[in-house]
Structure formats: structure tokens, C-alpha cells
C-alpha positions in Angstrom: 0.0 0.0 0.0 2.8 2.4 0.9 4.6 1.4 -2.3 1.5 2.3 -4.4 1.3 5.8 -2.9 4.9 6.4 -3.6 4.5 5.4 -7.2 1.5 7.7 -7.5 3.4 10.6 -6.2 6.2 10.0 -8.7 3.7 9.7 -11.7 1.9 13.0 -11.1 4.9 15.3 -11.4 6.2 13.5 -14.5 2.8 13.8 -16.2 2.7 17.6 -15.3 6.2 18.0 -16.6 5.3 16.2 -19.9 2.3 18.4 -20.5 4.2 21.5 -19.8 7.0 20.4 -22.2 4.4 19.6 -24.9 2.8 23.0 -24.5 6.2 24.7 -24.8 7.0 22.7 -27.9 3.6 23.6 -29.4 4.2 27.3 -28.8 7.7 27.1 -30.3 6.4 25.3 -33.4 3.7 27.9 -33.9 6.3 30.7 -33.7 8.5 28.8 -36.2 5.6 28.3 -38.7 4.7 32.0 -38.4 8.3 33.0 -39.0 8.6 30.7 -42.0 5.3 31.9 -43.5 6.2 35.6 -43.3 9.2 36.4 -45.6 11.6 39.1 -44.4 11.5 42.4 -46.3 14.9 41.6 -47.8 13.7 38.3 -49.1 10.5 39.9 -50.5 12.5 42.6 -52.2 15.0 40.1 -53.6 12.2 37.9 -55.0 10.6 40.9 -56.7 14.0 42.2 -58.0 13.4 45.6 -56.6 16.4 47.8 -55.7 16.0 50.9 -53.5 17.4 54.2 -54.9 20.8 55.4 -53.7 20.8 56.5 -50.1 17.6 54.6 -49.3 17.0 51.2 -47.7 14.2 48.7 -47.0 12.8 48.5 -43.4 14.2 45.6 -41.4 13.0 43.8 -38.3 15.0 46.3 -36.2 12.7 49.1 -37.4 9.6 47.5 -35.9 8.5 49.7 -33.0 5.6 51.9 -31.9 2.6 51.5 -34.2 4.3 49.0 -36.4 4.4 46.7 -33.4 1.0 47.7 -32.0 -0.8 46.8 -35.2 1.5 44.0 -36.4 -1.2 41.3 -36.0 -3.5 43.2 -38.3 -0.9 44.5 -40.7 2.3 42.4 -40.6 4.1 44.4 -43.3 2.9 48.0 -43.0 5.5 49.4 -45.4 4.9 47.2 -48.5 2.1 46.4 -50.9 1.9 44.9 -54.4 -0.7 45.5 -57.1 -1.2 46.6 -60.7 -1.1 50.4 -60.1 -1.0 51.7 -63.7 -3.2 49.1 -65.5 -0.5 47.5 -67.6 -1.3 44.0 -66.4 2.0 43.7 -64.5 2.5 43.6 -60.7 4.1 46.7 -59.2 5.5 47.3 -55.7 5.0 50.2 -53.3 7.4 50.6 -50.4 8.0 53.0 -47.6 11.7 53.3 -47.6 14.0 54.7 -44.9 17.1 56.9 -45.5 20.3 55.1 -44.8 21.3 57.9 -42.4 17.9 57.4 -40.7 17.0 61.1 -41.2 14.0 60.6 -43.3 11.6 58.3 -45.1 9.5 58.2 -48.2 6.8 56.5 -50.2 8.1 55.0 -53.4 6.3 53.1 -56.2 8.3 50.6 -58.4 6.5 50.2 -61.7 7.4 46.9 -63.4 8.8 47.3 -66.9 8.7 44.5 -69.5 12.3 43.3 -70.1 13.9 46.0 -67.9 14.4 47.4 -64.4 11.5 48.9 -62.5 10.7 52.5 -62.9 11.2 54.1 -59.5 8.8 56.9 -58.6 9.1 58.9 -55.4 5.6 59.8 -54.3 6.4 61.6 -51.1 9.3 62.3 -48.8 9.3 63.2 -45.1 12.2 64.6 -43.1 11.1 63.0 -39.8 8.5 65.5 -38.6 6.6 62.2 -38.4 8.2 58.9 -37.6 7.9 56.3 -40.3 6.4 53.9 -37.7 3.4 56.2 -37.4 2.5 55.6 -41.0 1.4 52.6 -43.1 0.2 51.5 -46.5 -2.4 49.0 -47.7 -3.8 47.9 -51.0 -7.0 49.5 -52.4 -8.7 47.5 -55.1 -10.5 49.1 -58.1 -13.9 50.6 -57.4 -15.7 53.7 -56.4 -14.5 55.6 -53.3 -15.5 58.9 -51.6 -12.8 61.4 -51.0 -12.5 63.5 -47.8 -14.4 66.4 -49.5 -17.1 64.0 -50.7 -17.6 62.7 -47.1 -18.1 66.3 -46.0 -14.8 66.7 -44.0 -14.4 70.0 -45.8 -15.6 71.9 -48.8 -14.3 70.5 -52.1 -11.6 72.7 -53.7 -11.9 73.4 -57.5 -10.8 70.2 -59.3 -11.0 68.1 -56.2 -13.3 65.1 -56.9 -15.8 64.1 -54.3 -15.8 60.6 -55.7 -13.1 58.5 -57.4 -13.8 55.7 -59.8 -10.5 53.7 -59.7 -9.8 51.5 -62.7 -6.6 50.1 -61.2 -5.2 49.1 -57.8 -4.2 52.1 -55.5 -2.5 52.7 -52.2 -4.1 53.5 -49.0 -1.5 55.8 -47.3 -2.4 56.5 -43.7 -1.4 57.6 -40.3 -2.4 54.9 -37.8 -5.8 55.8 -36.2 -5.8 59.2 -37.9 -5.9 60.8 -41.4 -5.6 58.8 -44.6 -5.0 59.5 -48.3 -5.3 57.6 -51.5 -2.4 57.4 -53.9 -3.5 56.4 -57.4 -2.3 56.5 -61.0 -3.8 59.4 -63.0 -3.9 58.3 -66.6 -4.4 61.8 -68.0 -1.5 63.2 -66.0 0.6 60.0 -66.3 1.7 60.3 -62.7 0.7 59.3 -59.2 -1.7 61.6 -57.4 -2.5 61.8 -53.7 -5.9 62.8 -52.4 -7.2 62.9 -48.9 -9.9 60.3 -48.0 -10.3 61.1 -44.3 -9.4 63.8 -41.8 
């Protein structure tokens, strides 16, 4: 009888230890799967054969802080989107790039060119009056969208459309939990245009 009690006392801790070890292994496996499923920015850029302009660099894991960390579950890569932005049936890239001296950042579009390097277009540059981590980009699909003046945030200026009918993919360029703009290809002007969509 005494022997049975001793064996029982030995079995319980071993079982608890086994369960804890399994849970730890399961959590570790989930983290590994997540890491493998999300390519690094350098891998993504290399795959797409996109090269930043001189003096600029892609964001790295070390740049994740503030809002990029806070909203990472909803937006794992807040500085990169892909789409056909000018309607030529090829996939383009949009990146928020950082200056190598860390004194600024900018929004760039890399338009794919058949048989040649991407055409690099700088849409906007910021000298750090806002941190890059306070901003993000997402893909906007073709469709009809109200602008800020169309939503009544302010009176529309001459030439400012209250409604945009997008034929191609566009870029939602926003400050986290604040104002946002749409960056889209204007066929008539043959350039990217930015227009406010919220205040």
C-alpha cells in the first residue's frame, strides 16, 4: 500500500512536466511556422527584384517599433504592398523606404517594366517631422471611393473630386488611427496623385 502511494506521487509530477513540455514545444512550433510563413523584407525585395534608390534602404526587423508593433497582427508588413497600379497587367510594388542615415523616409512606387528594371517613382518624402512607424500603407482595389471632401470633412476645392472611380489598384496611405490618403495613378497626367480620404 505504501509502495502504491509512492509510485502515484512520482507519476503526477512526471505527467505535469510532460504536459508543460508539450505546450512549450507547441508554442515554439507555432512561432517557427509563423516566421517561415512571413518572408523578411529583404527576401521579398530580392524575390521581386526591386532595388532601392541610392541613399535609401528597406525597413528591417529592427525598425519594428511603436505603431508597427502595436498593429502588427492586423498589418504584418505596414510598409509594402503589391498591385497593378497603372493598369499594364504587371505587378508593381509600393514601399515605404528609410534613408540610410535614418534622417527621413519616403513612399516609393516601383513600376514593373517588361524586359527591364523597375521605374522608380518617389511619391512623397518626409524629413522626420513624423516617424515612419506612425504611417502605413495597404492595397486599395479598383472601385468607387468617396474622398474627404465627398464625405463632408471640408468643402471641395476646385478640381477636387468628391468621388473617385478607380480602374486600377491604388495605395491607402495613412497615419495609424488618424488621417488617410489615396495614392492612385492618374492616366491623364501620367503620374501618381495623392488625395485625402479622411481627416
